[in-house]
ZADREN-107459 format. One line per field, with one value per residue (C-alpha): residue number from 1; x negated, y, z; residue in three letters. Coordinates in steps of 0.25 Angstrom, whole numbers, plus 5000, padded with zeros to 4 digits. Example, Ala and Ser with C-alpha at 12.3 -4.5 7.8 and 13.67 -1.06 7.14 Angstrom:
BEGIN
pos: c(1; 2)
X: c(4951; 4945)
Y: c(4982; 4996)
Z: c(5031; 5029)
code: c(ALA; SER)
END
This chain:
BEGIN
pos: c(1; 2; 3; 4; 5; 6; 7; 8; 9; 10; 11; 12; 13; 14; 15; 16; 17; 18; 19; 20; 21; 22; 23; 24; 25; 26; 27; 28; 29; 30; 31; 32; 33; 34; 35; 36; 37; 38; 39; 40; 41; 42; 43; 44; 45; 46; 47; 48; 49; 50; 51; 52; 53; 54; 55; 56; 57; 58; 59; 60; 61; 62; 63; 64; 65; 66; 67; 68; 69; 70; 71; 72; 73; 74; 75; 76; 77; 78; 79; 80; 81; 82; 83; 84; 85; 86; 87; 88; 89; 90; 91; 92; 93; 94; 95; 96; 97; 98; 99; 100; 101; 102; 103; 104; 105; 106; 107; 108; 109; 110; 111; 112; 113; 114; 115; 116; 117; 118; 119; 120; 121; 122; 123; 124; 125; 126; 127; 128; 129; 130; 131; 132; 133; 134; 135; 136; 137; 138; 139; 140; 141; 142; 143; 144; 145; 146; 147; 148; 149; 150; 151; 152; 153; 154; 155; 156; 157; 158; 159; 160; 161; 162; 163; 164; 165; 166; 167; 168)
X: c(4873; 4878; 4890; 4893; 4881; 4875; 4867; 4873; 4859; 4845; 4833; 4819; 4806; 4794; 4784; 4771; 4764; 4767; 4767; 4754; 4748; 4742; 4748; 4735; 4721; 4714; 4699; 4690; 4698; 4712; 4719; 4731; 4745; 4754; 4766; 4779; 4791; 4787; 4772; 4776; 4786; 4777; 4765; 4774; 4777; 4763; 4764; 4763; 4776; 4778; 4791; 4787; 4788; 4800; 4811; 4809; 4795; 4798; 4808; 4798; 4788; 4799; 4803; 4789; 4788; 4802; 4796; 4784; 4792; 4800; 4787; 4786; 4798; 4794; 4779; 4782; 4789; 4775; 4771; 4784; 4781; 4768; 4774; 4785; 4774; 4766; 4778; 4780; 4767; 4769; 4783; 4777; 4767; 4779; 4787; 4776; 4773; 4787; 4781; 4790; 4788; 4778; 4768; 4758; 4755; 4740; 4744; 4752; 4739; 4730; 4740; 4741; 4725; 4725; 4735; 4733; 4718; 4720; 4709; 4702; 4707; 4722; 4720; 4713; 4724; 4734; 4727; 4727; 4742; 4745; 4737; 4744; 4758; 4754; 4751; 4764; 4772; 4766; 4763; 4756; 4759; 4767; 4757; 4754; 4745; 4742; 4751; 4740; 4738; 4753; 4755; 4742; 4747; 4761; 4754; 4745; 4757; 4763; 4749; 4749; 4763; 4760; 4748; 4757; 4768; 4761; 4768; 4772)
Y: c(5069; 5060; 5059; 5044; 5037; 5050; 5061; 5075; 5081; 5077; 5077; 5076; 5072; 5079; 5070; 5069; 5066; 5080; 5087; 5082; 5088; 5102; 5110; 5118; 5114; 5115; 5119; 5126; 5139; 5133; 5123; 5114; 5119; 5107; 5104; 5109; 5114; 5128; 5127; 5122; 5133; 5144; 5139; 5137; 5152; 5155; 5147; 5157; 5160; 5169; 5176; 5172; 5157; 5151; 5146; 5131; 5132; 5139; 5129; 5118; 5125; 5128; 5113; 5109; 5118; 5112; 5098; 5102; 5107; 5094; 5086; 5090; 5080; 5070; 5070; 5064; 5077; 5084; 5076; 5080; 5095; 5094; 5087; 5098; 5109; 5103; 5102; 5117; 5120; 5112; 5118; 5132; 5129; 5124; 5136; 5146; 5140; 5135; 5121; 5109; 5095; 5092; 5101; 5094; 5100; 5100; 5109; 5118; 5120; 5122; 5133; 5140; 5140; 5145; 5156; 5161; 5159; 5155; 5153; 5139; 5134; 5136; 5127; 5117; 5117; 5116; 5104; 5098; 5101; 5094; 5082; 5082; 5083; 5072; 5063; 5067; 5065; 5052; 5045; 5032; 5033; 5043; 5054; 5058; 5070; 5077; 5088; 5098; 5094; 5095; 5108; 5113; 5108; 5114; 5127; 5126; 5123; 5136; 5143; 5137; 5141; 5156; 5155; 5151; 5161; 5172; 5184; 5194)
Z: c(5031; 5020; 5012; 5009; 5004; 4999; 5006; 5006; 5008; 5002; 5011; 5005; 5011; 5006; 4998; 5006; 4993; 4990; 5003; 5007; 4995; 4992; 4980; 4978; 4977; 4990; 4992; 5002; 5001; 5001; 5008; 5003; 5001; 5004; 4995; 5001; 4994; 4999; 4995; 4981; 4979; 4983; 4975; 4963; 4964; 4960; 4947; 4935; 4928; 4916; 4911; 4897; 4900; 4893; 4901; 4898; 4902; 4914; 4918; 4916; 4925; 4936; 4935; 4938; 4950; 4955; 4953; 4960; 4972; 4972; 4972; 4987; 4989; 4978; 4974; 4960; 4956; 4956; 4943; 4937; 4940; 4933; 4921; 4920; 4921; 4910; 4901; 4904; 4898; 4885; 4884; 4886; 4874; 4866; 4868; 4866; 4852; 4849; 4847; 4844; 4849; 4838; 4843; 4853; 4866; 4861; 4849; 4858; 4867; 4855; 4849; 4863; 4863; 4849; 4850; 4864; 4867; 4881; 4891; 4889; 4903; 4898; 4886; 4895; 4905; 4894; 4888; 4902; 4904; 4891; 4896; 4909; 4902; 4893; 4904; 4911; 4898; 4895; 4908; 4910; 4925; 4934; 4937; 4951; 4953; 4966; 4970; 4968; 4954; 4950; 4957; 4950; 4936; 4938; 4941; 4929; 4920; 4925; 4922; 4908; 4905; 4909; 4900; 4888; 4892; 4899; 4905; 4895)
code: c(UNK; UNK; UNK; UNK; UNK; UNK; UNK; UNK; UNK; UNK; UNK; UNK; UNK; UNK; UNK; UNK; UNK; UNK; UNK; UNK; UNK; UNK; UNK; UNK; UNK; UNK; UNK; UNK; UNK; UNK; UNK; UNK; UNK; UNK; UNK; UNK; UNK; UNK; UNK; UNK; UNK; UNK; UNK; UNK; UNK; UNK; UNK; UNK; UNK; UNK; UNK; UNK; UNK; UNK; UNK; UNK; UNK; UNK; UNK; UNK; UNK; UNK; UNK; UNK; UNK; UNK; UNK; UNK; UNK; UNK; UNK; UNK; UNK; UNK; UNK; UNK; UNK; UNK; UNK; UNK; UNK; UNK; UNK; UNK; UNK; UNK; UNK; UNK; UNK; UNK; UNK; UNK; UNK; UNK; UNK; UNK; UNK; UNK; UNK; UNK; UNK; UNK; UNK; UNK; UNK; UNK; UNK; UNK; UNK; UNK; UNK; UNK; UNK; UNK; UNK; UNK; UNK; UNK; UNK; UNK; UNK; UNK; UNK; UNK; UNK; UNK; UNK; UNK; UNK; UNK; UNK; UNK; UNK; UNK; UNK; UNK; UNK; UNK; UNK; UNK; UNK; UNK; UNK; UNK; UNK; UNK; UNK; UNK; UNK; UNK; UNK; UNK; UNK; UNK; UNK; UNK; UNK; UNK; UNK; UNK; UNK; UNK; UNK; UNK; UNK; UNK; UNK; UNK)
END
């Protein structure tokens, strides 16, 4: 039904670039979980969240999940989801150390390492998150990652924020 030249209801088709992709790594012991609004929502509920996470960081993480869910309709939102989740990690470090804009992301990671003595894989993942965030913030081209990579990156961003702001 239309009202004049404008539709009164929106209809959306699922983007096959997304829905024909698995949201989890597959292997000998597990098959693909294809991307649908429901599977993304259920999978996102398994992402770690802590009550000590500051509201602005939690909002960025939630936005990343919302964008990931929307990428079922429009594939390109997956890259935005990943970018927002990576911004949440940086925002978490900045909040934790009350750091201003003149403190570099590398300095924040070094301080986190110095003051919290995290596992080496956490520091490695933080460093990789910084590199990905830099690539997204200063693009040479529009990034296009497989859905499984973006979902994994959003999940790892949640993991990192939970490391930065553990449950009290």
